[in-house]
Backbone as CSV, one residue per row, in Angstrom:
resi,resn,N_x,N_y,N_z,CA_x,CA_y,CA_z,C_x,C_y,C_z
1,MET,103.858,45.366,98.818,104.614,45.193,99.800,106.338,45.437,99.347
2,LEU,106.553,47.143,99.594,107.854,47.102,99.122,109.385,46.936,99.922
3,ARG,109.923,46.453,99.379,111.034,45.713,99.400,112.364,46.901,99.611
4,ALA,113.308,46.583,99.904,114.358,47.536,99.745,115.806,47.203,101.324
5,VAL,116.723,47.942,99.987,118.052,47.932,101.126,118.766,49.199,101.486
6,TYR,119.527,49.232,102.529,120.896,50.947,101.901,121.385,50.552,100.886
7,GLY,122.528,51.181,100.865,123.482,51.220,99.758,124.577,52.035,100.928
8,ASN,125.661,51.804,99.790,127.152,52.979,100.543,126.860,54.135,100.578
9,ILE,125.856,54.686,99.711,126.064,56.256,99.725,124.466,56.736,100.283
10,ASP,123.562,55.811,101.295,122.025,56.527,101.938,122.787,57.308,103.287
11,ASP,121.808,57.881,103.473,122.450,58.363,105.018,122.432,58.172,106.156
12,SER,121.981,58.250,107.559,121.546,56.885,108.951,120.432,57.176,109.277
13,ALA,119.262,57.939,108.676,117.846,57.838,108.385,117.310,56.477,107.602
14,THR,118.203,56.528,106.245,117.850,55.394,105.114,118.699,53.998,105.742
15,LYS,119.197,54.106,106.616,120.108,52.590,106.594,119.712,52.230,108.257
16,SER,118.847,53.791,109.010,117.447,52.824,110.412,117.097,52.292,109.528
17,ARG,115.998,52.274,108.537,114.439,52.364,108.286,114.730,50.715,107.018
18,PHE,115.850,50.791,106.367,115.937,49.495,105.752,117.649,48.453,106.231
19,PRO,117.379,47.186,106.325,118.713,46.731,106.735,119.572,46.481,104.929
20,GLU,120.844,45.933,105.499,121.778,46.169,104.921,120.947,44.495,103.212
21,HIS,120.907,43.520,104.088,120.359,42.748,102.778,118.684,42.532,103.455
22,GLN,117.764,41.749,102.246,116.925,41.686,102.593,116.763,39.912,101.987
23,ARG,116.358,38.766,102.445,116.070,37.634,102.256,114.137,37.278,102.890
24,PHE,113.856,36.578,101.566,111.970,36.351,101.867,112.199,35.517,100.552
25,ILE,110.802,34.806,100.887,110.364,34.209,99.693,108.821,34.960,99.513
26,CYS,109.321,34.841,98.023,107.628,35.581,97.127,107.184,34.845,96.609
27,GLU,105.904,34.331,96.475,105.086,33.131,95.388,105.912,32.028,95.334
28,GLY,106.989,31.593,96.194,107.879,30.613,95.757,109.111,30.181,94.861
29,VAL,109.606,32.099,95.664,110.906,32.006,95.171,112.018,32.235,96.412
30,ARG,112.783,31.897,96.434,113.848,32.331,97.731,114.415,33.276,97.174
31,VAL,114.238,34.543,97.414,114.725,35.991,96.348,116.161,36.567,98.247
32,TRP,117.023,36.884,97.870,117.960,38.114,98.361,118.402,39.508,97.700
33,ILE,118.162,40.306,98.655,118.463,41.907,98.347,119.821,42.143,98.586
34,THR,120.367,42.562,97.765,121.310,42.745,98.551,122.083,44.174,97.969
35,HIS,123.142,45.311,98.540,123.121,46.175,97.389,124.666,46.011,96.725
36,ILE,125.767,45.672,97.483,127.060,44.920,97.605,127.069,43.398,96.445
37,GLY,126.786,43.294,95.822,127.134,42.139,95.981,127.422,41.122,94.793
38,GLY,128.544,42.352,93.809,128.892,41.379,92.442,128.501,40.840,91.507
39,HIS,128.974,39.967,90.633,128.456,39.508,89.499,129.243,37.430,89.552
40,PRO,128.076,36.598,88.607,128.648,35.553,89.055,130.007,35.053,88.894
41,ALA,130.468,36.314,87.623,131.712,35.670,87.734,133.248,36.092,89.555
42,ARG,131.947,37.330,89.804,132.935,37.858,90.997,132.359,38.452,91.508
43,TYR,131.654,37.266,92.689,130.703,38.121,94.113,131.967,38.733,94.799
44,ALA,131.163,39.217,95.663,131.776,40.014,96.843,132.254,39.314,97.524
45,PRO,133.529,39.699,98.794,133.414,38.209,99.286,132.545,38.120,100.293
46,GLY,132.318,36.608,101.169,130.920,36.183,101.446,129.786,35.534,101.030
47,ILE,129.748,36.108,100.010,128.298,35.728,99.223,128.441,34.128,98.815
48,THR,129.241,33.899,98.135,129.184,32.793,97.456,128.949,31.829,98.548
49,LYS,129.784,31.950,99.735,129.459,30.725,100.879,128.238,31.122,101.513
50,ARG,127.309,32.031,101.427,126.438,32.911,102.135,124.781,31.975,101.179
51,PHE,125.617,31.852,99.672,124.507,30.867,98.857,124.988,29.642,99.297
52,LYS,125.631,28.715,99.624,126.068,27.501,99.784,124.789,27.141,101.418
53,GLU,125.773,28.314,102.235,124.241,28.063,103.100,123.193,28.340,103.846
54,SER,122.379,28.778,102.281,121.359,29.484,102.625,120.827,29.683,100.626
55,PRO,120.289,28.554,99.943,120.449,29.019,98.469,119.355,29.754,98.467
56,VAL,119.413,30.450,97.562,117.908,31.145,97.017,117.668,31.321,95.899
57,ASP,117.178,31.729,94.887,116.814,31.217,93.311,116.788,32.487,92.562
58,LEU,116.656,33.668,93.379,116.701,35.089,92.755,117.856,35.946,93.937
59,PHE,118.621,36.473,92.891,119.248,37.533,93.096,120.074,38.527,93.092
60,ILE,119.303,39.647,93.691,119.350,40.923,93.070,119.859,41.915,93.788
61,CYS,121.121,42.559,93.498,122.407,43.272,93.865,122.521,44.811,92.903
62,GLY,123.518,45.627,93.619,123.981,46.609,92.571,125.003,46.756,92.312
63,HIS,125.444,48.514,93.163,126.603,49.001,93.902,127.443,49.441,92.041
64,SER,127.253,48.199,90.899,127.858,48.688,90.259,127.952,49.434,89.107
65,HIS,126.164,49.983,88.958,125.230,51.048,88.032,125.869,49.886,86.612
66,ILE,125.991,48.969,86.878,125.775,48.140,84.997,124.731,47.084,85.263
67,LEU,124.088,47.160,84.499,122.947,46.469,84.130,122.933,45.509,83.120
68,LYS,122.611,44.113,84.485,123.222,42.609,84.217,121.661,41.736,84.294
69,ALA,121.658,40.651,83.563,121.152,39.619,83.838,121.533,38.044,83.257
70,GLY,121.465,37.471,84.227,121.850,36.135,83.721,121.502,34.684,84.728
71,TYR,121.318,34.241,83.972,121.629,33.016,84.953,122.930,32.525,85.942
72,ASP,123.037,31.930,86.734,123.947,31.695,87.396,124.208,29.724,87.055
73,LYS,125.224,29.572,86.415,124.638,27.519,86.409,125.727,27.734,88.174
74,LYS,126.455,27.674,88.642,127.313,26.818,89.210,126.362,27.847,90.769
75,ASN,125.894,28.312,91.093,124.968,28.589,92.135,123.588,28.468,92.175
76,GLN,122.669,28.390,91.040,121.219,27.628,90.620,121.058,28.882,90.771
77,LEU,120.742,29.923,90.060,120.316,31.055,90.596,120.258,31.999,89.368
78,LEU,119.232,32.705,89.500,118.957,34.346,88.329,119.279,35.360,88.927
79,HIS,120.441,35.619,88.230,121.134,37.013,89.417,121.003,38.402,88.712
80,LEU,120.318,39.183,88.961,119.566,40.202,88.388,120.996,41.659,89.550
81,ASN,120.885,42.565,87.966,121.332,44.016,88.399,120.526,44.802,87.835
82,PRO,120.273,45.487,88.228,119.159,46.546,87.749,120.229,47.629,87.160
83,GLY,121.294,48.075,87.362,121.806,49.328,86.973,121.429,50.426,87.637
84,ALA,121.257,51.411,87.454,121.167,52.627,88.226,120.336,53.512,87.965
85,ALA,118.901,53.747,88.816,118.005,54.986,88.609,118.285,55.929,88.586
86,GLY,119.182,56.012,89.279,119.572,57.726,89.654,120.049,58.594,89.299
87,ASN,120.250,59.725,89.328,121.333,61.347,88.513,122.589,61.292,89.339
88,HIS,123.012,60.271,90.410,124.495,60.072,90.689,124.840,59.234,90.391
89,GLY,125.986,58.954,90.300,127.437,58.058,89.884,127.642,59.281,88.610
90,TRP,128.209,57.418,87.749,129.110,57.601,86.530,128.169,56.792,85.395
91,HIS,127.273,55.948,85.134,126.060,55.781,84.059,126.089,56.802,83.861
92,THR,125.762,56.578,82.379,125.653,57.415,80.976,124.097,57.023,80.571
93,VAL,123.390,56.088,81.316,121.802,55.504,80.903,121.507,55.221,82.453
94,ARG,120.070,55.946,82.669,119.585,55.420,83.579,118.577,53.834,83.137
95,THR,119.019,53.131,84.371,117.890,51.951,83.800,117.569,51.445,85.104
96,MET,116.503,50.658,85.479,115.735,49.471,85.845,115.481,48.262,85.676
97,MET,114.505,46.876,86.528,114.408,45.879,85.887,112.732,46.087,86.348
98,ARG,111.549,45.314,85.778,111.007,44.341,86.231,110.647,43.632,85.558
99,PHE,109.689,42.774,86.520,109.431,41.334,86.089,108.502,41.094,86.987
100,GLU,107.873,39.757,86.775,107.009,39.153,87.692,107.213,37.752,87.945
101,VAL,106.726,38.003,89.503,107.068,36.196,90.194,105.892,35.599,90.728
102,SER,105.631,34.547,89.785,104.268,33.651,90.014,104.629,31.933,90.236
103,GLN,104.039,31.961,91.197,104.625,29.976,91.131,105.694,29.617,91.068
104,GLY,106.117,30.221,91.777,108.161,30.071,91.757,108.930,29.797,90.702
105,LYS,108.085,30.977,89.671,108.821,31.517,88.318,109.019,32.967,88.159
106,VAL,110.850,33.587,87.834,110.234,34.534,86.831,110.619,34.819,85.893
107,GLU,109.222,35.944,85.662,108.934,35.672,84.060,109.354,37.301,84.064
108,ASN,108.605,36.996,82.482,108.574,38.746,81.894,109.097,39.661,82.324
109,LEU,110.665,38.880,82.205,111.824,40.591,82.830,111.202,41.352,81.931
110,GLU,111.345,42.971,82.092,111.622,43.963,81.451,113.000,44.991,81.742
111,VAL,113.734,45.155,80.777,114.936,46.294,81.638,113.985,48.063,80.307
112,ILE,114.330,48.400,81.750,112.977,50.017,81.085,114.862,50.984,81.637
113,GLU,115.294,51.720,79.967,115.504,52.268,80.333,115.440,54.024,79.722
114,PHE,115.815,55.523,80.947,115.343,56.640,81.209,115.783,57.443,80.530
115,GLY,117.220,57.000,80.002,118.663,57.671,79.475,118.892,58.477,79.997
116,ARG,119.898,59.867,79.933,120.431,60.747,80.565,120.039,60.812,81.688
């Protein structure tokens, strides 16, 4: 099953097909995907409040085009930003992540680089 969200440069057709936020449970892991989310030291406005109202185990966001992966101890979640796999933007290396979700765990996280 495909799960996706729209980003800030997507067209109206994409925005009508995908939501701004996706929250779901996958193999016992509470997941939240959004485009503009920030990072543990500086989440986007309202994100931390929403963590408290409805906790998640895995938070996936993008926007910065900077690949980051780490555990946010304060909010007790795994934060992933896969970087940017497309050709538009200021990033110099195209990246994405692959991982497995099984029995309440995120495992085998892999960073994939495509080059320029």
